[in-house]
C-alpha positions in Angstrom: 73.0 -66.6 155.8 75.5 -69.5 155.5 74.5 -72.9 156.7 76.4 -76.1 157.3 74.4 -79.0 155.8 74.6 -82.7 155.7 73.1 -83.5 152.3 72.9 -87.2 151.4 70.8 -90.1 150.2 69.9 -93.1 152.3 68.1 -96.4 152.0 64.7 -96.6 153.6 66.3 -98.4 156.5 69.0 -95.7 157.1 72.2 -96.7 155.3 74.2 -94.5 153.1 76.3 -97.3 151.6 76.0 -101.1 151.8 78.3 -103.4 153.7 80.7 -103.4 150.7 80.8 -99.5 150.5 78.8 -99.8 147.3 76.3 -97.2 146.0 75.0 -99.5 143.2 71.6 -99.5 145.0 71.5 -95.7 144.8 72.7 -94.9 141.3 70.0 -97.1 139.7 67.2 -95.1 141.2 65.0 -92.7 139.2 65.6 -89.0 140.2 65.1 -85.7 138.4 68.5 -83.8 138.5 66.5 -80.6 138.3 63.7 -81.7 140.6 62.9 -80.8 144.2 65.8 -81.0 146.6 68.0 -82.2 143.8 71.8 -82.2 143.8 71.9 -79.5 141.1 69.7 -77.2 143.1 71.6 -77.8 146.3 75.1 -77.2 144.7 74.0 -73.7 143.6 74.2 -72.7 147.2 77.5 -74.4 148.2 80.7 -72.5 148.7 82.9 -75.2 150.3 82.8 -79.0 150.9 84.0 -81.2 153.8 84.1 -84.9 153.2 85.5 -88.0 154.9 88.3 -90.0 153.4 86.1 -93.0 152.6 83.8 -90.7 150.5 86.9 -89.2 148.8 88.4 -92.6 148.1 85.0 -93.8 146.7 85.0 -90.8 144.3 88.6 -91.6 143.2 87.8 -95.3 142.7 84.3 -95.1 141.2 84.3 -91.8 139.3 87.8 -90.4 138.6 89.4 -93.8 137.8 86.6 -94.4 135.3 87.4 -91.3 133.3 85.2 -88.8 135.3 86.4 -85.4 136.4 86.4 -83.8 139.8 82.9 -82.2 139.7 83.5 -79.6 142.4 84.8 -76.1 141.7 84.5 -75.2 145.4 87.4 -75.8 147.9 87.1 -79.3 149.3 88.5 -80.5 152.7 89.1 -84.2 153.1 89.1 -85.3 156.8 91.5 -88.2 157.1 93.3 -90.2 159.8 94.8 -92.5 157.3 98.5 -93.0 157.6 99.1 -93.4 153.9 98.8 -90.4 151.6 95.6 -90.2 149.6 95.9 -89.6 145.9 95.3 -86.0 144.7 93.2 -84.9 141.8 95.1 -82.7 139.5 93.5 -79.2 139.2 91.2 -79.7 142.1 91.3 -77.5 145.2 91.5 -80.3 147.8 92.9 -79.8 151.3 93.6 -82.7 153.6 93.0 -82.3 157.3 92.7 -84.4 160.5 91.5 -84.0 164.0 88.9 -81.7 165.3 86.4 -80.4 162.7 86.2 -76.9 164.2 89.2 -75.4 162.6 88.2 -77.0 159.2 84.7 -75.6 159.6 86.2 -72.1 160.3 88.4 -72.3 157.2 85.6 -73.6 155.1 83.2 -70.8 156.4 85.8 -68.2 155.6 86.1 -69.4 152.0 82.3 -70.0 151.5 81.3 -66.5 152.6 77.5 -66.3 152.3 77.3 -69.7 150.6 76.8 -73.0 152.5 79.2 -75.7 153.6 78.3 -79.2 152.5 79.2 -82.0 154.8 79.4 -84.6 152.0 79.8 -87.8 154.0 79.7 -90.0 155.7 77.5 -90.3 158.7 80.2 -90.3 161.3 81.7 -87.1 159.9 78.3 -85.4 160.0 78.2 -86.7 163.6 81.4 -84.9 164.4 79.9 -81.7 163.1 76.9 -82.3 165.4 79.1 -83.0 168.4 80.9 -79.7 167.8 77.5 -77.8 167.5 78.3 -76.9 163.9 75.6 -78.7 161.8 72.6 -76.6 160.9 70.5 -79.0 158.8 70.1 -82.4 157.3 68.8 -82.9 153.8 68.1 -86.5 153.0 66.6 -88.3 150.0 65.2 -91.7 150.9 65.6 -94.3 148.2 62.9 -97.0 147.8 65.2 -99.8 148.8 66.3 -101.5 152.1 69.9 -102.8 152.6 69.7 -104.5 156.0 73.2 -103.4 156.9 75.9 -100.9 155.9 77.1 -97.4 156.8 74.6 -95.7 159.0 73.0 -92.4 157.9 73.9 -90.5 161.1 75.1 -92.4 164.1 74.1 -89.9 166.7 71.0 -89.3 168.9 69.5 -86.0 167.6 66.3 -84.1 167.8 65.5 -82.7 164.4 62.6 -80.4 163.2 61.1 -81.2 159.8 60.9 -78.0 157.6 60.4 -79.3 154.1 59.1 -82.4 152.3 59.1 -83.2 148.6 58.9 -86.1 146.2 61.6 -86.3 143.5 60.5 -89.2 141.3 61.4 -92.4 143.3 62.8 -90.5 146.3 61.0 -89.1 149.3 63.1 -86.0 150.2 63.1 -84.1 153.6 65.0 -81.2 155.1 65.4 -81.0 158.8 66.8 -78.3 161.1 69.1 -79.7 163.7 67.6 -78.9 167.1 70.3 -80.5 169.2 71.4 -83.7 170.9 68.6 -86.1 171.9 68.0 -85.9 175.6 65.9 -88.5 177.4 62.7 -87.2 178.6 62.2 -87.0 182.4 
């Protein structure tokens, strides 16, 4: 059964990027690419991606511009409200969209079939999927570092249910099902 998953890494204090949008703190950490809850394992189940424009721009600036290639064979939607046109990656199936995530989710689900949809980033985009009732689970790898400030992991109040825990070298990894919006107890 297809799932819509927010798969990401975070600092121990809940930031997915520092205040300068840097991931230097993340890429220096020890992780087994074939280990538990790894990116390689996860990508084997992904049929479509949806990412925010900041994540897309980060990939352009920090990976593509440095000689890297677009690593995704799956169709990728980039949600953007930017007025200027974002650069395209030659040969990549990238589709730009704006507004409500529901029609993008429907299009991604149609393409993904039985495979999953990966909400790549960032936290606010994942929050939009939550708001629309479209996020099934959150898989997060906690890096052994604190940042003090930056882009928050998921700026929404949610109830989650822990369904899996693992250690992948330096990372504590967890998978949670999304129960729903957090409601104050009476």
